[in-house]
C-alpha positions in Angstrom: 114.3 103.8 76.1 112.0 104.5 79.1 112.9 107.4 81.3 112.9 107.0 85.1 113.1 110.0 87.4 114.8 109.7 90.8 113.9 112.4 93.3 114.5 113.1 97.0 111.5 112.0 99.0 110.7 112.3 102.7 108.5 109.3 103.7 107.5 108.2 107.2 110.3 110.1 108.9 113.0 108.7 106.6 114.9 110.2 103.6 114.2 108.1 100.5 114.7 108.0 96.8 111.4 108.4 95.0 111.2 106.5 91.7 108.8 107.9 89.1 108.1 106.2 85.8 105.3 105.2 83.4 103.6 101.9 84.3 105.9 99.1 83.2 105.8 95.6 84.7 109.4 94.8 83.8 110.8 98.0 85.4 108.6 97.4 88.5 109.9 93.9 88.8 113.6 95.0 88.4 113.4 97.7 91.1 111.6 95.5 93.5 114.1 92.6 93.1 117.3 94.7 92.9 116.7 97.2 95.6 113.6 96.1 97.4 111.6 99.1 96.2 108.2 99.5 97.9 105.1 101.4 96.8 104.0 104.6 98.6 100.3 105.2 98.4 100.6 108.8 99.8 103.2 109.8 97.3 102.0 107.6 94.4 105.5 106.4 93.6 108.0 103.6 94.3 110.8 104.3 96.8 113.9 103.0 98.5 115.8 104.3 101.5 118.3 107.0 100.3 121.6 105.1 100.6 124.5 104.7 98.2 124.0 101.0 98.1 120.4 101.3 97.0 121.3 103.8 94.3 123.9 101.5 92.9 121.5 98.6 92.9 119.0 100.7 91.0 121.6 101.9 88.5 122.9 98.4 87.9 119.4 96.8 87.5 118.2 99.5 85.1 121.4 99.7 83.0 120.5 99.4 79.2 116.8 99.1 80.1 116.0 102.7 81.2 117.5 106.1 81.3 117.9 107.6 84.8 117.1 111.3 85.4 118.7 112.3 88.6 119.0 116.1 88.4 116.8 116.8 91.4 118.4 114.0 93.5 121.9 115.3 92.6 120.9 118.8 93.6 119.7 117.6 97.0 122.8 115.5 97.6 125.1 118.3 96.6 123.6 120.4 99.3 124.3 117.6 101.8 127.9 117.3 100.5 128.8 120.4 102.4 128.3 118.4 105.6 130.6 115.6 104.2 127.6 113.3 104.2 128.0 112.2 100.5 130.6 112.3 97.8 130.3 112.3 94.1 132.3 111.2 91.1 133.8 113.7 88.8 131.1 113.0 86.2 129.0 116.2 85.6 126.0 114.2 84.4 125.5 111.3 86.8 126.2 111.5 90.5 127.2 108.2 92.2 126.5 108.0 95.8 129.5 106.4 97.5 128.7 106.5 101.2 125.5 105.9 103.0 123.6 109.0 103.8 123.4 109.6 107.5 120.1 110.3 109.1 119.4 113.9 110.1 118.7 114.4 113.8 115.8 116.7 112.9 113.2 115.6 110.3 113.0 117.7 107.2 109.8 119.5 106.6 108.0 119.7 103.3 109.5 123.1 102.7 112.9 121.4 102.3 111.9 120.1 98.9 110.2 116.8 100.0 106.8 117.5 98.6 104.1 115.4 97.0 103.9 117.4 93.9 106.5 117.1 91.1 109.1 119.9 91.2 109.3 120.1 87.4 105.7 121.5 87.1 104.9 125.1 86.6 102.9 126.9 89.3 99.7 126.7 87.1 100.0 123.0 86.7 100.8 122.5 90.4 97.6 124.3 91.2 95.8 122.2 88.6 97.0 119.0 90.3 95.9 120.3 93.7 92.4 121.2 92.3 92.3 117.8 90.7 93.0 115.9 93.9 90.6 118.1 95.9 87.8 117.4 93.5 88.4 113.7 93.7 88.2 113.8 97.5 85.1 115.9 97.5 83.4 113.5 95.0 84.2 110.8 97.6 86.0 108.5 95.2 87.7 105.4 96.6 91.3 105.6 97.7 92.2 103.2 94.8 90.5 105.4 92.2 92.1 108.5 93.6 95.5 106.9 93.6 95.1 105.8 89.9 93.7 109.1 88.7 96.3 111.1 90.5 99.1 109.0 89.0 97.7 109.3 85.5 97.2 113.0 85.7 100.7 113.5 87.2 102.2 111.7 84.2 100.4 114.0 81.8 101.5 117.1 83.7 105.1 116.0 83.8 105.0 115.5 80.0 103.6 118.9 79.2 105.9 120.6 81.7 105.3 124.4 81.7 102.4 124.3 79.2 99.1 125.1 81.1 96.9 122.0 81.3 93.7 124.0 81.1 94.7 125.3 77.6 94.8 122.0 75.8 92.5 121.5 72.9 91.1 118.3 71.5 93.8 118.0 68.7 96.6 118.5 71.3 95.1 115.9 73.6 94.9 113.5 70.6 98.6 114.2 69.9 99.5 113.5 73.5 97.6 110.2 73.6 99.2 109.2 70.3 102.6 109.9 72.0 101.5 107.7 74.9 100.7 104.8 72.5 103.6 105.1 69.9 106.4 106.3 72.1 105.6 105.2 75.7 104.0 102.0 74.4 101.3 102.1 77.1 98.8 99.2 77.2 95.2 99.6 76.2 94.1 99.4 79.9 96.6 102.1 80.9 95.4 104.4 78.1 91.8 104.0 79.2 92.8 105.0 82.7 94.7 108.0 81.5 91.8 109.1 79.3 89.4 108.7 82.2 91.7 110.9 84.4 91.9 113.6 81.7 88.2 113.4 81.1 87.6 113.9 84.8 89.9 117.0 84.9 88.5 118.8 81.8 84.8 117.9 82.4 84.5 117.6 86.1 87.2 120.0 87.5 87.1 122.6 84.8 83.5 122.1 83.9 84.1 122.3 80.2 81.5 121.1 77.7 81.8 117.3 77.1 84.1 116.7 74.2 85.9 113.4 75.0 83.5 111.6 72.7 85.7 113.1 69.9 88.7 111.2 71.2 88.8 107.6 70.1 89.5 105.0 72.8 91.7 102.0 72.1 89.9 98.7 71.8 90.6 96.5 74.8 91.7 92.9 74.1 89.1 90.2 75.1 90.9 88.3 77.8 89.3 85.3 79.4 89.3 85.1 83.2 92.2 83.1 84.6 91.1 80.4 87.0 92.1 77.2 88.7 90.4 73.9 88.3 89.1 72.1 91.4 92.0 69.7 91.6 94.4 72.7 91.7 92.3 74.4 94.4 92.6 71.3 96.5 96.3 71.2 95.9 96.7 74.9 96.9 94.7 74.4 100.1 96.6 71.2 101.1 99.9 73.0 100.5 98.9 75.8 102.9 99.9 74.5 106.3 99.2 77.8 108.3 95.6 77.7 109.6 95.1 81.5 109.2 96.4 81.5 105.6 94.3 78.5 104.7 91.1 80.0 106.0 91.7 83.2 104.1 92.2 81.4 100.8 89.1 79.2 101.5 87.1 82.3 102.2 88.2 83.9 98.9 87.3 80.8 96.9 84.1 79.9 98.8 82.5 83.3 98.4 84.1 84.7 95.3 85.8 87.5 97.3 88.3 90.0 96.1 91.6 90.1 98.0 90.7 93.5 99.5 87.4 92.1 100.7 89.0 89.1 102.4 91.3 91.2 104.5 88.6 93.8 105.3 86.2 91.2 106.7 85.2 92.0 110.3 84.5 89.3 112.8 80.9 90.5 113.2 80.3 90.1 109.5 80.1 86.3 109.9 76.5 85.3 110.5 76.5 81.6 111.3 72.8 81.6 112.1 71.7 82.7 108.6 74.8 81.1 107.0 75.9 84.2 105.2 78.7 86.8 105.2 78.3 90.5 104.9 80.7 92.2 102.5 80.9 95.9 103.5 81.8 98.8 101.3 83.2 96.7 98.5 84.1 98.0 95.0 81.8 100.8 94.0 81.0 101.4 97.7 78.4 98.6 97.7 77.5 96.1 100.4 76.4 92.6 99.5 75.8 89.2 101.1 77.5 86.0 100.1 76.8 82.5 101.3 78.7 80.9 104.2 80.0 77.5 103.3 79.4 74.8 106.1 83.0 73.6 105.4 84.3 77.1 105.8 82.3 77.5 109.0 84.0 74.5 110.6 87.4 76.0 109.7 86.4 79.5 111.0 85.5 78.0 114.3 88.9 76.2 114.5 90.5 79.5 113.6 88.5 81.4 116.3 89.6 78.9 119.0 93.3 79.3 117.9 93.7 83.0 117.1 91.0 84.6 119.2 90.1 87.5 116.9 88.6 90.6 118.5 84.7 90.4 118.3 84.6 94.0 117.0 87.7 94.1 115.0 89.1 92.6 111.8 88.7 88.8 111.5 92.3 88.6 110.1 94.5 91.1 111.9 97.8 92.3 110.5 101.1 92.8 112.3 99.9 96.0 114.1 96.9 95.9 116.4 93.8 97.2 114.8 95.0 96.9 111.3 93.9 94.4 108.7 96.1 91.7 107.1 98.1 93.0 104.1 96.7 92.2 100.7 100.3 91.9 99.4 101.1 89.3 102.1 98.1 87.2 101.1 99.2 87.3 97.5 102.6 86.0 98.6 100.8 83.2 100.6 99.1 82.0 97.4 102.3 82.2 95.4 104.1 80.1 98.0 101.3 77.5 98.0 101.2 77.3 94.2 105.0 76.7 94.2 104.8 74.1 96.9 101.9 72.3 95.1 103.8 72.4 91.8 101.2 74.6 90.0 102.8 76.5 87.1 99.6 78.2 86.0 99.6 82.0 86.5 97.0 83.4 88.8 96.7 85.6 91.9 94.1 85.6 94.7 91.7 87.1 92.2 91.9 83.9 90.2 90.2 82.2 93.2 87.2 84.6 92.6 87.2 83.6 88.9 87.4 80.0 89.9 84.3 80.5 92.2 82.2 81.9 89.3 83.5 79.4 86.7 82.8 76.3 88.9 79.3 77.5 89.8 78.5 77.9 86.1 79.9 74.4 85.4 77.4 73.1 87.9 74.5 74.9 86.3 74.0 77.9 88.7 72.0 80.7 87.1 74.2 83.5 85.8 72.1 86.2 87.4 72.7 84.6 90.8 76.4 84.5 90.2 76.2 88.2 89.2 74.5 89.0 92.5 77.1 87.0 94.5 80.0 88.7 92.8 78.5 92.1 93.1 78.6 93.0 89.4 76.7 96.0 88.2 76.5 94.8 84.6 75.5 91.3 83.5 78.0 91.6 80.6 80.8 91.4 83.2 79.4 88.1 84.5 78.8 86.7 81.0 82.6 86.6 80.5 82.6 83.4 82.4 80.4 81.7 79.8 83.5 81.7 77.6 85.4 79.5 80.0 82.8 77.1 81.5 82.8 73.6 80.2 79.2 72.9 81.0 78.1 73.0 77.3 81.4 72.1 75.7 81.3 68.6 77.3 78.3 67.9 75.2 80.1 68.8 72.0 81.7 65.9 70.1 84.9 66.9 68.3 84.8 65.9 64.6 88.2 64.3 65.2 86.4 61.7 67.3 84.2 60.7 64.3 87.1 59.9 62.0 88.0 56.2 61.3 91.7 56.2 62.1 92.1 52.4 62.4 
């Protein structure tokens, strides 16, 4: 049974319960639906406000599905018990929060125990984690990469506890990765991410001689890109009544944009004279140009007249001034449109990017041009779409059609 650690967390001026666990889609879905858990980028964990109600929701949702470790949370709440803020059951193992924790008048500092680094780590491994993050920042890795590597390395350090990370040999790392596969049942993709994080620590941070070639990597399954056909794209757009939402989805499909690229578009990036759109600082810190669809341009002008976006700001602003629209909100917009259109096929906003590439291939567009439009580094990445295009398959006659079944 998977172990989930609950810890006290101080986030955005509010006392919260930090939820730490190995990547697991089912667990993530349960804590989101049961207690409205949200993801904290700065702390690299899920969290909920620290209330008795939220604790009970978490406990109920995860019963028989995961084992809760609440030692640190219990210690913190016991300290608060002196002020009659919380009460516990008589159980010496699990503390049940019965009353909602009142907000402190004075915000707690990091010295109160609300720190970003796991309390269970030894001093040596806390220092290793700090060096690891500093090196990622100095290498100017993207926030997404830093967040992923940080989370994977933390999981490793939490497992080895007081054993110094810098003393691990190749055989011991192999044992750990075997434990990740056999006991934690991590997916191939997650194992690759964890190996990459460990490789970065030992070879980049510690400067050790390259030895990760000795550690075998799991073979990734060949998964075809998920995409919508053109009738489904039409149905999705027709089901989206909000002009802003419709333009964002049209932009994602017409240019093959990632969801992060859609929300990051600046008003000045739209060049109606040259009929192109500048995509700035995309994945891999690369700029690229994509075509501006005449149909999209008409919609953009209507959007401009209605919403009046700032000429030097984001084209699609979020709730707060000067901030971009939330990627999560755009994903929810697509899900709502799919549901309204009666489309059962799975697929996120990224499926619109896959649809863009697939439909261009179906119409005979050169694969190298599609590679350029998508911003791929390797042609092999673009060639995946050859497995889903029907351009050549339509010319193949099934042997079933040649049978005389009359």
